[in-house]
C-alpha positions as CSV (number, residue, x, y, z in Angstrom):
1,X,-134.1,-176.3,-12.7
2,X,-134.6,-173.0,-10.9
3,X,-137.1,-171.7,-13.4
4,X,-139.3,-174.8,-13.0
5,X,-139.3,-174.3,-9.2
6,X,-140.2,-170.6,-9.7
7,X,-143.2,-171.5,-11.8
8,X,-145.0,-172.6,-8.7
9,X,-145.4,-168.9,-7.8
10,X,-147.6,-168.3,-10.8
11,X,-151.1,-169.3,-9.7
12,X,-152.6,-167.7,-6.6
13,X,-155.5,-170.2,-6.7
14,X,-155.1,-173.3,-4.5
15,X,-155.7,-175.7,-7.3
16,X,-154.9,-175.4,-11.0
17,X,-158.0,-175.5,-13.2
18,X,-158.2,-178.6,-15.4
19,X,-158.1,-176.1,-18.3
20,X,-154.5,-175.1,-17.3
21,X,-153.2,-178.7,-17.3
22,X,-151.5,-180.1,-20.3
23,X,-153.7,-182.1,-22.6
24,X,-151.9,-185.3,-21.4
25,X,-152.4,-184.5,-17.7
26,X,-156.0,-183.4,-18.2
27,X,-156.8,-186.6,-20.0
28,X,-155.1,-188.6,-17.3
29,X,-157.2,-186.9,-14.6
30,X,-160.4,-187.3,-16.6
31,X,-159.7,-191.0,-17.2
32,X,-158.9,-191.6,-13.5
33,X,-162.1,-189.9,-12.4
34,X,-164.0,-191.9,-15.0
35,X,-162.4,-195.1,-13.8
36,X,-163.4,-194.4,-10.2
37,X,-167.0,-193.6,-11.3
38,X,-167.2,-196.8,-13.4
39,X,-165.9,-199.0,-10.5
40,X,-168.3,-197.5,-8.0
41,X,-171.2,-197.9,-10.5
42,X,-170.2,-201.6,-11.0
43,X,-170.4,-202.0,-7.2
44,X,-174.1,-200.9,-7.2
45,X,-173.7,-197.2,-6.3
46,X,-175.7,-194.6,-8.3
47,X,-175.3,-190.9,-9.1
48,X,-171.5,-191.1,-8.6
49,X,-169.8,-187.7,-8.9
50,X,-166.5,-186.1,-8.0
51,X,-167.2,-184.0,-4.9
52,X,-163.8,-182.4,-4.5
53,X,-160.0,-182.9,-4.4
54,X,-157.3,-181.9,-1.9
55,X,-153.6,-182.3,-1.3
56,X,-154.0,-185.9,-0.2
57,X,-156.8,-187.3,-2.3
58,X,-160.1,-187.2,-4.2
59,X,-163.6,-187.4,-2.8
60,X,-166.7,-188.8,-4.6
61,X,-170.3,-188.8,-3.5
62,X,-172.9,-191.4,-4.5
63,X,-176.0,-193.2,-3.2
64,X,-176.0,-196.8,-2.0
65,X,-178.6,-199.5,-2.8
66,X,-180.9,-198.1,-0.1
67,X,-180.6,-194.6,-1.5
68,X,-178.5,-193.4,1.4
69,X,-175.9,-190.7,0.6
70,X,-172.3,-192.0,0.9
71,X,-168.8,-190.6,0.4
72,X,-165.7,-192.3,-0.9
73,X,-162.3,-190.8,-0.2
74,X,-159.4,-192.0,-2.5
75,X,-155.8,-191.5,-1.7
76,X,-153.6,-190.0,-4.4
77,X,-151.4,-192.9,-5.6
78,X,-148.7,-190.4,-6.7
79,X,-147.9,-189.6,-3.0
80,X,-145.3,-191.6,-1.0
81,X,-146.6,-194.7,0.7
82,X,-146.3,-193.3,4.2
83,X,-148.5,-190.4,3.2
84,X,-151.1,-192.7,1.6
85,X,-151.1,-194.7,4.8
86,X,-152.6,-191.7,6.6
87,X,-156.0,-192.6,5.1
88,X,-155.9,-195.9,7.1
89,X,-155.1,-193.9,10.3
90,X,-157.9,-191.5,9.4
91,X,-160.3,-194.4,9.1
92,X,-159.2,-195.8,12.5
93,X,-159.8,-192.6,14.4
94,X,-163.0,-191.6,12.6
95,X,-164.4,-195.1,13.2
96,X,-163.9,-194.6,16.9
97,X,-165.9,-191.4,17.0
98,X,-169.6,-191.7,17.8
99,X,-171.3,-188.3,17.5
100,X,-174.3,-187.2,15.4
101,X,-172.2,-184.3,13.9
102,X,-169.4,-186.6,12.7
103,X,-169.9,-188.8,9.6
104,X,-169.6,-192.5,10.4
105,X,-167.0,-194.8,8.7
106,X,-168.7,-197.7,6.8
107,X,-165.7,-199.5,5.2
108,X,-162.0,-199.1,4.5
109,X,-160.5,-200.8,1.3
110,X,-157.0,-201.2,0.1
111,X,-156.8,-202.2,-3.5
112,X,-153.1,-202.6,-4.5
113,X,-151.6,-199.2,-3.7
114,X,-155.0,-197.4,-3.7
115,X,-156.7,-196.8,-0.3
116,X,-160.4,-196.0,-0.3
117,X,-162.4,-194.9,2.7
118,X,-166.2,-195.1,2.6
119,X,-168.4,-193.1,5.0
120,X,-171.8,-191.5,5.5
121,X,-172.3,-188.1,3.9
122,X,-172.9,-185.1,6.0
123,X,-176.1,-183.3,4.8
124,X,-175.8,-179.8,3.3
125,X,-173.1,-177.6,1.9
126,X,-169.7,-176.8,3.2
127,X,-169.3,-173.4,4.7
128,X,-166.6,-172.2,2.3
129,X,-169.0,-172.8,-0.6
130,X,-171.9,-171.2,1.4
131,X,-169.8,-168.2,2.3
132,X,-168.9,-167.8,-1.4
133,X,-172.6,-167.8,-2.3
134,X,-173.8,-165.4,0.4
135,X,-170.8,-163.4,1.5
136,X,-170.2,-162.7,5.2
137,X,-172.5,-165.0,7.2
138,X,-175.2,-163.4,9.4
139,X,-174.2,-162.9,13.1
140,X,-177.1,-165.2,14.1
141,X,-175.6,-168.1,12.1
142,X,-172.1,-167.3,13.3
143,X,-173.3,-167.7,16.9
144,X,-175.0,-171.0,16.0
145,X,-171.9,-172.4,14.4
146,X,-169.8,-171.3,17.3
147,X,-172.0,-173.2,19.8
148,X,-172.3,-176.3,17.5
149,X,-168.5,-176.7,16.9
150,X,-167.8,-176.0,20.6
151,X,-170.0,-178.9,21.6
152,X,-168.3,-181.2,19.1
153,X,-164.9,-180.1,20.5
154,X,-166.2,-180.7,24.0
155,X,-166.8,-184.3,23.0
156,X,-163.3,-184.6,21.4
157,X,-161.7,-183.2,24.6
158,X,-163.5,-185.7,26.8
159,X,-160.7,-188.4,27.1
160,X,-163.2,-190.8,28.8
161,X,-165.2,-191.0,25.6
162,X,-162.3,-192.3,23.5
163,X,-160.6,-195.7,23.2
164,X,-157.1,-194.7,24.3
165,X,-158.4,-192.4,27.1
166,X,-156.9,-189.3,25.4
167,X,-158.5,-186.2,23.8
168,X,-158.7,-186.3,20.0
169,X,-157.5,-183.3,17.9
170,X,-159.2,-182.8,14.5
171,X,-156.3,-180.6,13.4
172,X,-157.8,-179.0,10.4
173,X,-160.9,-177.0,11.3
174,X,-161.8,-174.6,8.5
175,X,-164.9,-173.5,6.7
176,X,-164.6,-176.2,3.9
177,X,-164.5,-178.9,6.6
178,X,-167.7,-177.8,8.2
179,X,-171.0,-178.8,6.5
180,X,-174.2,-176.8,7.1
181,X,-177.7,-178.0,6.3
182,X,-179.8,-174.8,5.6
183,X,-183.0,-176.8,6.0
184,X,-182.4,-178.1,9.5
185,X,-179.6,-175.9,10.7
186,X,-177.4,-179.0,11.4
187,X,-173.7,-178.6,11.5
188,X,-171.2,-181.4,10.8
189,X,-167.4,-181.7,11.1
190,X,-165.8,-183.6,8.2
191,X,-162.4,-184.5,6.8
192,X,-160.5,-186.2,9.6
193,X,-157.2,-186.6,7.7
194,X,-155.3,-184.5,10.1
195,X,-156.8,-186.1,13.3
196,X,-154.4,-187.4,16.0
197,X,-154.6,-188.4,19.7
198,X,-153.6,-185.3,21.7
199,X,-150.1,-185.4,23.3
200,X,-151.1,-182.6,25.7
201,X,-154.4,-181.7,27.4
202,X,-156.0,-178.3,27.6
203,X,-153.9,-177.5,30.7
204,X,-150.7,-178.4,28.9
205,X,-150.2,-181.6,30.8
206,X,-149.1,-184.9,29.1
207,X,-152.0,-187.2,28.2
208,X,-149.9,-190.3,28.9
209,X,-152.1,-192.2,31.3
210,X,-149.7,-194.9,32.6
211,X,-146.0,-195.4,33.1
212,X,-145.6,-197.5,29.9
213,X,-147.5,-195.0,27.9
214,X,-145.3,-192.2,29.3
215,X,-142.1,-194.1,28.5
216,X,-143.3,-194.8,24.9
217,X,-144.4,-191.2,24.4
218,X,-142.2,-189.0,22.3
219,X,-142.7,-185.5,23.9
220,X,-139.8,-184.1,21.9
221,X,-141.6,-184.4,18.6
222,X,-145.2,-183.5,17.7
223,X,-147.5,-186.1,16.2
224,X,-149.6,-183.3,14.7
225,X,-150.4,-182.9,11.1
226,X,-150.0,-179.4,9.7
227,X,-153.6,-178.7,8.7
228,X,-154.5,-175.7,6.5
229,X,-152.0,-172.9,7.3
230,X,-154.7,-170.3,6.4
231,X,-156.5,-171.3,9.5
232,X,-154.4,-173.2,12.1
233,X,-152.9,-171.3,15.0
234,X,-149.3,-170.3,15.9
235,X,-148.7,-173.4,18.1
236,X,-149.6,-175.9,15.4
237,X,-147.8,-174.0,12.6
238,X,-144.6,-173.9,14.6
239,X,-144.7,-177.6,15.4
240,X,-145.9,-177.7,19.0
241,X,-147.1,-180.9,20.6
242,X,-150.7,-181.7,19.6
243,X,-153.3,-180.3,21.9
244,X,-157.0,-179.5,21.9
245,X,-155.9,-175.9,21.7
246,X,-155.1,-176.5,18.0
247,X,-158.9,-177.0,17.3
248,X,-159.7,-174.0,19.5
249,X,-157.5,-171.9,17.2
250,X,-159.0,-173.4,14.1
251,X,-162.5,-172.6,15.3
252,X,-161.6,-169.0,16.1
253,X,-160.1,-168.5,12.7
254,X,-163.0,-170.1,11.0
255,X,-165.6,-168.0,12.8
256,X,-163.6,-164.9,12.0
257,X,-163.3,-165.8,8.3
258,X,-167.0,-166.6,7.9
259,X,-168.1,-163.5,9.7
260,X,-165.8,-161.3,7.5
261,X,-166.2,-163.1,4.2
262,X,-162.5,-164.0,4.0
263,X,-160.6,-167.1,3.2
264,X,-158.0,-166.9,6.0
265,X,-157.3,-165.7,9.6
266,X,-154.5,-163.2,8.7
267,X,-156.6,-160.1,8.2
268,X,-157.5,-159.8,11.9
269,X,-155.3,-156.8,12.6
270,X,-157.1,-154.6,10.0
271,X,-160.6,-156.2,9.6
272,X,-160.9,-156.9,13.3
273,X,-163.5,-159.1,15.0
274,X,-164.9,-156.0,16.6
275,X,-165.7,-154.5,13.2
276,X,-167.9,-157.4,11.9
277,X,-171.3,-156.6,13.6
278,X,-171.0,-159.6,15.9
279,X,-172.5,-159.7,19.5
280,X,-169.9,-157.8,21.6
281,X,-169.2,-160.8,23.9
282,X,-168.3,-163.1,20.9
283,X,-166.3,-160.3,19.1
284,X,-164.2,-159.8,22.3
285,X,-163.7,-163.6,22.7
286,X,-162.5,-163.9,19.0
287,X,-160.2,-160.9,19.5
288,X,-158.6,-162.7,22.4
289,X,-158.4,-166.1,20.8
290,X,-156.7,-164.6,17.7
291,X,-154.3,-162.5,19.7
292,X,-150.6,-162.6,19.0
293,X,-150.0,-163.3,22.7
294,X,-150.2,-167.0,23.7
295,X,-151.4,-166.4,27.2
296,X,-154.2,-164.2,25.9
297,X,-155.2,-166.8,23.4
298,X,-155.5,-169.5,26.1
299,X,-157.4,-167.3,28.5
300,X,-159.9,-166.3,25.8
301,X,-160.3,-170.0,24.7
302,X,-161.0,-171.0,28.3
303,X,-163.5,-168.1,28.7
304,X,-165.2,-169.2,25.5
305,X,-165.7,-172.8,26.6
306,X,-166.6,-171.9,30.2
307,X,-169.2,-169.3,29.1
308,X,-171.0,-171.2,26.3
309,X,-174.3,-170.6,28.2
310,X,-173.7,-166.8,27.7
311,X,-173.6,-167.3,23.9
312,X,-176.6,-169.6,24.0
313,X,-178.6,-167.0,25.9
314,X,-177.6,-164.1,23.6
315,X,-180.8,-162.4,22.3
316,X,-180.8,-162.7,18.5
317,X,-183.1,-161.5,15.8
318,X,-185.7,-164.0,14.4
319,X,-184.4,-163.3,10.8
320,X,-180.8,-163.3,9.7
321,X,-179.2,-159.8,9.8
322,X,-177.6,-158.9,6.5
323,X,-175.4,-155.8,6.7
324,X,-175.5,-153.6,3.5
325,X,-172.2,-153.5,1.5
326,X,-171.3,-150.2,-0.1
327,X,-168.9,-150.7,-3.0
328,X,-165.6,-148.9,-2.5
329,X,-164.5,-149.6,-6.1
330,X,-166.8,-150.4,-9.0
331,X,-167.8,-153.9,-10.1
332,X,-169.4,-154.4,-13.5
333,X,-172.1,-157.0,-14.2
334,X,-172.6,-158.8,-17.5
335,X,-174.5,-161.8,-18.7
336,X,-172.5,-164.7,-20.0
337,X,-174.2,-166.2,-23.0
338,X,-172.1,-169.3,-23.4
339,X,-170.4,-171.8,-21.0
340,X,-169.4,-171.3,-17.4
341,X,-166.2,-169.3,-16.6
342,X,-163.2,-170.9,-14.9
343,X,-161.5,-167.9,-13.3
344,X,-157.8,-168.0,-12.6
345,X,-155.9,-165.2,-10.8
346,X,-152.4,-164.2,-11.9
347,X,-150.6,-161.9,-9.6
348,X,-147.3,-160.2,-10.2
349,X,-145.0,-157.8,-8.4
350,X,-145.5,-159.7,-5.2
351,X,-141.9,-159.7,-4.0
352,X,-142.1,-156.2,-2.4
353,X,-144.8,-157.6,0.0
354,X,-142.2,-160.0,1.5
355,X,-140.4,-158.8,4.6
356,X,-137.5,-161.0,4.1
357,X,-136.1,-163.5,1.6
358,X,-134.4,-165.5,4.3
359,X,-135.4,-169.1,4.8
360,X,-138.6,-169.3,6.9
361,X,-138.9,-171.6,9.9
362,X,-141.3,-173.7,7.9
363,X,-139.0,-174.0,4.9
364,X,-137.7,-177.5,5.8
365,X,-141.1,-179.0,6.7
366,X,-141.9,-181.8,4.3
367,X,-145.7,-181.6,4.1
368,X,-148.0,-181.6,1.1
369,X,-150.4,-179.1,2.6
370,X,-147.5,-176.7,3.3
371,X,-146.2,-177.0,-0.2
372,X,-149.7,-176.4,-1.6
373,X,-150.7,-173.4,0.4
374,X,-147.8,-171.7,2.0
375,X,-144.3,-172.0,0.5
376,X,-145.5,-170.8,-2.9
377,X,-147.0,-167.6,-1.9
378,X,-146.8,-166.5,1.7
379,X,-143.3,-167.1,3.1
380,X,-141.7,-163.9,4.4
381,X,-144.9,-161.9,4.4
382,X,-146.5,-160.1,7.3
383,X,-150.0,-161.2,8.3
384,X,-151.8,-158.3,6.6
385,X,-149.8,-158.9,3.4
386,X,-150.7,-162.6,3.5
387,X,-154.4,-161.6,4.0
388,X,-154.2,-159.3,1.1
389,X,-152.8,-162.0,-1.2
390,X,-155.5,-164.4,0.1
391,X,-158.2,-161.8,-0.6
392,X,-157.1,-161.4,-4.2
393,X,-157.1,-165.2,-4.5
394,X,-160.7,-165.3,-3.2
395,X,-161.8,-163.1,-6.2
396,X,-160.8,-166.1,-8.4
397,X,-163.6,-168.2,-6.8
398,X,-166.1,-166.1,-8.7
399,X,-167.0,-166.0,-12.4
400,X,-165.1,-162.8,-13.1
401,X,-162.5,-161.3,-15.5
402,X,-160.5,-158.2,-15.4
403,X,-157.5,-156.6,-13.7
404,X,-156.2,-154.7,-10.7
405,X,-153.3,-152.4,-10.2
406,X,-152.7,-151.4,-6.6
407,X,-150.0,-148.8,-5.9
408,X,-148.9,-147.9,-2.4
409,X,-147.4,-144.5,-1.7
410,X,-146.6,-142.6,1.5
411,X,-149.9,-140.7,1.4
412,X,-152.1,-143.8,0.8
413,X,-153.2,-146.4,-1.7
414,X,-154.0,-145.8,-5.4
415,X,-156.2,-148.5,-7.1
416,X,-157.0,-148.9,-10.8
417,X,-159.5,-151.7,-11.5
418,X,-161.7,-153.3,-14.1
419,X,-163.7,-156.2,-12.7
420,X,-166.6,-157.8,-14.5
421,X,-168.8,-160.3,-12.7
422,X,-170.9,-162.8,-14.7
423,X,-173.4,-163.9,-12.1
424,X,-175.7,-161.3,-10.5
425,X,-176.7,-163.7,-7.6
426,X,-173.1,-163.5,-6.4
427,X,-172.9,-159.7,-6.4
428,X,-173.2,-159.1,-2.7
429,X,-170.6,-161.8,-1.9
430,X,-168.2,-160.6,-4.6
431,X,-168.5,-156.9,-3.6
432,X,-167.7,-157.9,0.0
433,X,-164.6,-159.8,-1.2
434,X,-163.5,-156.8,-3.2
435,X,-164.0,-154.4,-0.3
436,X,-162.0,-156.7,2.0
437,X,-159.2,-156.6,-0.5
438,X,-159.2,-152.8,-0.5
439,X,-159.4,-152.5,3.3
440,X,-156.4,-154.9,3.6
441,X,-154.5,-152.8,1.0
442,X,-155.2,-149.7,3.2
443,X,-153.6,-151.5,6.2
444,X,-150.3,-152.2,4.3
445,X,-147.7,-149.5,5.0
446,X,-145.1,-149.8,2.2
447,X,-144.2,-148.3,-1.1
448,X,-144.6,-150.6,-4.1
449,X,-147.0,-152.0,-6.7
450,X,-149.1,-155.1,-7.1
451,X,-150.8,-156.1,-10.3
452,X,-153.3,-158.9,-10.9
453,X,-155.1,-160.3,-13.9
454,X,-158.2,-162.4,-13.8
455,X,-158.8,-164.5,-16.8
456,X,-161.0,-167.5,-18.0
457,X,-158.8,-170.6,-18.1
458,X,-161.2,-172.1,-20.7
459,X,-159.7,-169.6,-23.2
460,X,-156.1,-170.7,-22.5
461,X,-154.2,-171.9,-25.6
462,X,-151.8,-174.9,-25.3
463,X,-148.9,-175.5,-27.7
464,X,-146.5,-178.4,-27.3
465,X,-143.1,-179.5,-28.4
466,X,-141.1,-182.8,-27.9
467,X,-138.1,-181.2,-26.2
468,X,-136.4,-177.8,-25.5
469,X,-134.3,-178.0,-28.7
470,X,-137.5,-177.6,-30.8
471,X,-139.6,-174.5,-31.4
472,X,-143.2,-174.0,-30.4
473,X,-145.4,-174.2,-33.5
474,X,-149.1,-173.5,-33.1
475,X,-151.6,-175.5,-35.1
476,X,-152.8,-173.8,-38.3
477,X,-156.3,-172.9,-37.1
478,X,-155.2,-171.6,-33.6
479,X,-156.2,-168.0,-32.7
480,X,-156.3,-165.9,-29.6
481,X,-159.9,-165.2,-28.7
482,X,-161.3,-161.8,-27.9
483,X,-164.7,-160.1,-27.3
484,X,-166.0,-156.9,-28.7
485,X,-167.7,-154.4,-26.3
486,X,-171.4,-153.8,-26.7
487,X,-170.8,-150.0,-27.3
488,X,-167.7,-148.6,-29.0
489,X,-165.6,-146.5,-26.7
490,X,-163.2,-143.8,-27.9
491,X,-161.4,-142.1,-25.0
492,X,-159.0,-139.3,-24.4
493,X,-155.5,-140.7,-25.2
494,X,-154.1,-139.2,-22.0
495,X,-156.4,-141.4,-19.9
496,X,-155.6,-144.7,-21.6
497,X,-153.7,-147.4,-19.6
498,X,-150.7,-148.9,-21.3
499,X,-149.3,-152.4,-21.2
500,X,-145.8,-150.9,-20.5
501,X,-146.3,-147.9,-18.2
502,X,-145.1,-149.7,-15.1
503,X,-141.9,-151.0,-16.7
504,X,-140.5,-154.6,-16.6
505,X,-142.0,-156.7,-13.9
506,X,-139.2,-157.8,-11.5
507,X,-141.1,-161.0,-10.7
508,X,-141.3,-162.1,-14.3
509,X,-138.4,-163.9,-15.9
510,X,-139.4,-164.7,-19.5
511,X,-137.9,-162.4,-22.0
512,X,-139.9,-162.2,-25.2
513,X,-138.2,-161.7,-28.6
514,X,-138.1,-158.1,-30.0
515,X,-140.4,-159.0,-32.9
516,X,-143.1,-160.2,-30.5
517,X,-142.7,-157.1,-28.3
518,X,-143.1,-154.9,-31.3
519,X,-146.5,-156.6,-32.1
520,X,-147.5,-156.1,-28.5
521,X,-146.6,-152.4,-28.8
522,X,-148.9,-152.2,-31.8
523,X,-151.6,-154.0,-29.9
524,X,-151.2,-151.6,-27.0
525,X,-152.1,-148.6,-29.3
526,X,-155.5,-150.1,-30.0
527,X,-158.1,-149.2,-27.3
528,X,-159.0,-152.5,-25.5
529,X,-158.9,-154.0,-22.1
530,X,-157.7,-157.3,-20.7
531,X,-154.5,-159.3,-20.4
532,X,-152.3,-161.6,-22.3
533,X,-149.8,-163.9,-20.4
534,X,-147.2,-166.2,-21.8
535,X,-146.2,-169.2,-19.6
536,X,-143.4,-171.3,-21.0
537,X,-142.6,-174.8,-19.6
538,X,-140.0,-177.1,-21.1
539,X,-142.4,-178.8,-23.5
540,X,-145.6,-176.8,-23.0
541,X,-146.5,-173.2,-23.9
542,X,-149.7,-171.7,-22.5
543,X,-151.2,-168.4,-23.6
544,X,-153.7,-167.1,-21.1
545,X,-155.8,-164.2,-22.1
546,X,-158.9,-162.1,-21.6
547,X,-159.2,-159.4,-24.3
548,X,-162.1,-157.0,-25.1
549,X,-161.9,-154.6,-28.0
550,X,-163.3,-151.2,-27.3
551,X,-162.4,-149.4,-30.5
552,X,-164.7,-151.2,-33.0
553,X,-163.3,-149.7,-36.3
554,X,-159.9,-151.3,-35.4
555,X,-161.2,-154.8,-35.4
556,X,-159.2,-156.0,-38.4
557,X,-156.0,-154.4,-37.1
558,X,-156.6,-156.0,-33.7
559,X,-157.3,-159.5,-35.3
560,X,-154.1,-159.1,-37.4
561,X,-151.9,-158.3,-34.3
562,X,-153.2,-161.4,-32.5
563,X,-152.6,-163.5,-35.6
564,X,-149.0,-162.2,-35.7
565,X,-148.4,-163.2,-32.1
566,X,-149.3,-166.8,-33.0
567,X,-147.0,-166.7,-36.0
568,X,-144.1,-165.4,-33.9
569,X,-144.3,-168.1,-31.2
570,X,-141.4,-170.2,-32.7
571,X,-139.1,-167.3,-31.8
572,X,-139.7,-167.7,-28.0
573,X,-136.7,-168.9,-26.2
574,X,-136.3,-169.7,-22.5
575,X,-138.7,-170.7,-19.7
576,X,-140.9,-168.6,-17.4
577,X,-143.7,-166.1,-17.3
578,X,-144.3,-162.8,-19.0
579,X,-147.7,-161.0,-18.7
580,X,-149.3,-157.8,-19.9
581,X,-152.4,-156.1,-18.6
582,X,-154.4,-153.2,-19.9
583,X,-157.3,-151.5,-18.2
584,X,-159.9,-149.7,-20.3
585,X,-158.8,-146.3,-18.9
586,X,-157.3,-144.7,-15.9
587,X,-160.0,-144.1,-13.2
588,X,-157.7,-144.2,-10.2
589,X,-159.4,-144.4,-6.8
590,X,-157.4,-143.1,-3.8
591,X,-157.7,-144.5,-0.2
592,X,-156.0,-143.3,2.9
593,X,-154.0,-145.7,5.0
594,X,-155.9,-147.2,8.0
595,X,-154.7,-149.1,11.0
596,X,-158.0,-150.9,11.4
597,X,-161.7,-150.7,10.6
598,X,-164.0,-148.9,13.1
599,X,-165.8,-151.1,15.7
600,X,-169.3,-152.3,14.8
601,X,-171.3,-154.6,17.1
602,X,-174.6,-156.4,17.0
603,X,-177.4,-154.5,18.8
604,X,-178.0,-155.5,22.4
605,X,-181.6,-156.2,21.8
606,X,-182.3,-156.7,18.0
607,X,-186.0,-157.4,18.7
608,X,-186.6,-153.7,19.6
609,X,-187.3,-152.0,16.3
């Protein structure tokens, strides 16, 4: 069904929160995780916990009988067998690698269809999480990471160090696959699921090292895995033969993202490497390595590896340099009394950001990673537009609720926003992420509108039916939650933002019944802020919301409107999404278009005060 396929476009976030899953799917996931934990406990492992999940599997950490940290990687049994078999290939390559910065394989198990890889655990925190905590990483740490990963890549490129006499390509270098130990400064490279033996060396020559090898080599088809399309380079994304150049590109993208506090490589034309306060030599290298010209990328990569000594001898400050971040749009801080927030980002009106609706060159690639990251959101967009969408998505990594309305006109960009953060320790990082989103919006030269709601998935309501011939009937005690502001706000009517002022969203395709729209119109007249989104699947209706009442005397009327919405759910017909967002008032900020941010470099001698 077309509408089912379209539903993939709903969430900007990479992974659906467990609170967005149907009760049945959520239970299935919880039971599966519990089963894994029980099995590992029975085998004598302690402190078993789910560490993370990706497109191909789940990762648990634990401690063995000697109290050493270990990691277990489980393949997803729902994937085709040939995809699950990748875990065995991953184990074979990782087992061969002997390097202090690469976790060692301990055992590989195959239990029926389930593959399990056991390995040592890299100490520390992955750099995606660390970046989320602290924002753009200090230049001193970026230099250290650059040197450490370059040395690991030097080992991988050394064909004599490997069993088959060929370089090894990691294939998926990105912040979440690099672990940093803040106590020791140690860097480790993890997740070897995309690793392969290189088909070409750094010079572009075949790595086949004898006649039989050459005859059996298939140099018409790449053996490379796709990796994360937010970070891999043009050669890998377009299906080139595997080469150490792939990891060079992953490293450049990773350093750029960490230095700028972004979650992808695509913002490089607006938020340039030269604008990030890095040492000039490193900024220039990254500019070259992230160039759109292949020859420039290669020359910059060669220069980087040939001049590592230059980086090692760069004079750096004794203490990390943290550049101040001036807010370009306001962010509000509140304390959350109850449980944690599970933020989800809903973005609408994205279609105008696409340059074309024609089939992309990647459209026929059958790869789980591609399906997860790329096809759903980014096909047909220019690089800056992709970076903008990724920047909005990054906001969902924080405990935040609110909304954004970004309008591009010929003279510049108009932004209305209401963003409330619930963790003061993340303020610096979050403000940086918000500023990046604004800078990228300034670098987009189009006319159109983008709206985004950020809500807490823990408040999502779930209503079920057996099949599409039935109506959605909510349980008797179900209600749409809302908060009441600390101080009543009564504002000039002319400044109030309406649910309906931007017209019907062309990217939404659920038409709500007139009776329900009439109640939403009544709700719209009561001064409040937030969003309400209806998502209808064949047997599952979700109501996502974040609502805060600002006009305290209207509390009863507000409660009554929300109750009427629940009562009218049986009238909903069709499948799809329909969302409504309301900001507390219009406080539009205007920003001129920019082609790029101004240059800013690290001081030549930071030890001179």
